[in-house]
N, C-alpha and C positions, 0 to 999 in steps of 0.2 A: 564452482562455488564463487560467490561474490564476497565483497567486504564493504564496510561502511567508511566513509570519509567524514570525519567530524566537521560540522559547519564552521567551527572556530578556525579551522585550517584553510578555509576558502575565502576569497574576496567576493564582492558583489558581482563582478564580471564573470567569475567562475560559476557562481550559482545560476546566473542568467543563462549562461551557455549550457549548463546541465539541463535546465528546464526546457530550453529550445530543442536540444537533441532528443529529449524524451518526447516532447510534443510531435516533432517531425517523425520519429519512429512509430508512434501510435497512429498518427494519420496515415502513414504508409501502409501499415498492416490493415487498417480499416478500409482504405480505398481499394486495396488489392482484393480483400475478401468480399466486399459488398458491391463493387463496381460503381460506387458513388464518387463524386468529385469532392475535393476539399471544401468547395463552397456549399455542398449539400450536407456537410457534416459540421457539427459543433464540438468544441472542447470545453470542458468545465471541470472545476475541482470536484473531487469525490464528495458525496454526501453520505455520511455513515449509515443513516437509516434508509434513505431512498435507494441507494445503490448496493449496500452491503448487508442490509437487514438488521443492523443494530437497533436497540430499543429506541434511541433518540437520535437527533441530528447533532450529536457531539460524540467525541471519541472517549469511550470508557470500556475497558475490558470487562468480561464477566468475572465472577469471583474466581480468583486464581488459586491453584493448588501449589503449596510450597514444594520446591525441588522437583517439579514435574511440568510437562507440557499441558496447556489448557487451550481448547479451541476458542479463538477470538470470534470467528464467524466462518460460516460456509454459505455461499450464495451462488446460485446458477445465474449467469448473465443472460439477459434477453437477447433475442435476435437483433443483429446489427448494433450490439453494444460491446465496447472494448474498454478495458481498464488497464492502467499502468500504475505500478507503485515504484517510486523513485527515492523515497527517503522516509525518515521517521523522526518524530520529536516526542520526547517523554516530558510531559508537563507536570510531573510529580516532583515535589521538593525532596523526596527520598525514594528514588526509583527502585522497583522490585523486579521488573522484567529485564532479563539478561540476554535473551535471544528471541529471534522471530523466525518462524519456519513457514515458507510459502509452498503450498501444495496445489495440485490441480486434480479434480475429480472428487468423488464422494464414495464412502464405503470402502470395499476391498480393492477397488481400482485406483485408489489415490496414489499419486506419484509426487515425490518431493522435487520441487524446482530449485529451491535454494534455502539455505540456513544462514542467517546473519547474526553474529555476536554483537551485542550492543554496549557492553560495559566500557569500551574505550570512550564512548560519548560522555560518561559520567566522571571522567577525570577533569573535565572543565565544568565547574558548577554553574557558570553563567550561561552556557549554551549546551543543552543536552539534546541536540538535534544533529542529524547528519544525512548524507546522501549516499545511495547505493552506487557502487562502481558500475554495476550492471542492472538496469531497470528490469522489473518483472512485469511482463505483458500477458494479459489474459484475453482470449478471443471470444467472440460471440458464442453463447450457449455453453461455454466451459464453466465448470464449478470453481469458483474462487474459494480456496480453503486456507485459512491462516491460523496458525497456532503460535502461542507465546510461551516461553519458559520463564518461570518466576522463582526467585529465591525465598519468597515469603507469600503467605496467604493475603487476600484482600483484593481490591480492584485497583486499576491504574488508568490515568488519563493518557493513554498511548496513542498519539495521532500518527496516522500513516499518510505520508505525502503521496498524492496521486491525482490522476486525471481520468475522466471518462470521455470517450468519443462516441457519438451516436448521431443519427439523423437529426437535422434541425427540427425543433418543435416537439421532440419526444417528451421531455420533462417540462411541465408547466407548473407554475406556482400560483 
């Protein structure tokens, strides 16, 4: 299991180093599995709707159930698409989500990869974001399945920090 490091405990160089390690790890997996070179692949920030199937291109949970897990999203990745989650930021002034669970698969074959408790982030009211000690990587064709645990009903602007690596030119705007 992993844990979260509050951003308030890190300096800018630490955050830059975490991001670079995450990018390098994701490129490594993608190059190994696809046979493509780093130059043939691109990395970009996750798009909530395009990449994960959320309703819009901004982060917002579905309606949460109090004191229970709610599925945030389940989405099968495309061929030659790789995703990494490396942190979280809760943009709510009064956070409800207390934990996040990363699973792979859908239905009966779902396997939990990690569960990360988030309440430590809320002890600092100015910065309610943090970075995972161990990034969560999903490979092509895998089901990305993320649940959140909430202490109250409602919705929450819970942003997941992450990147997508895929062949250049795949996503156009």
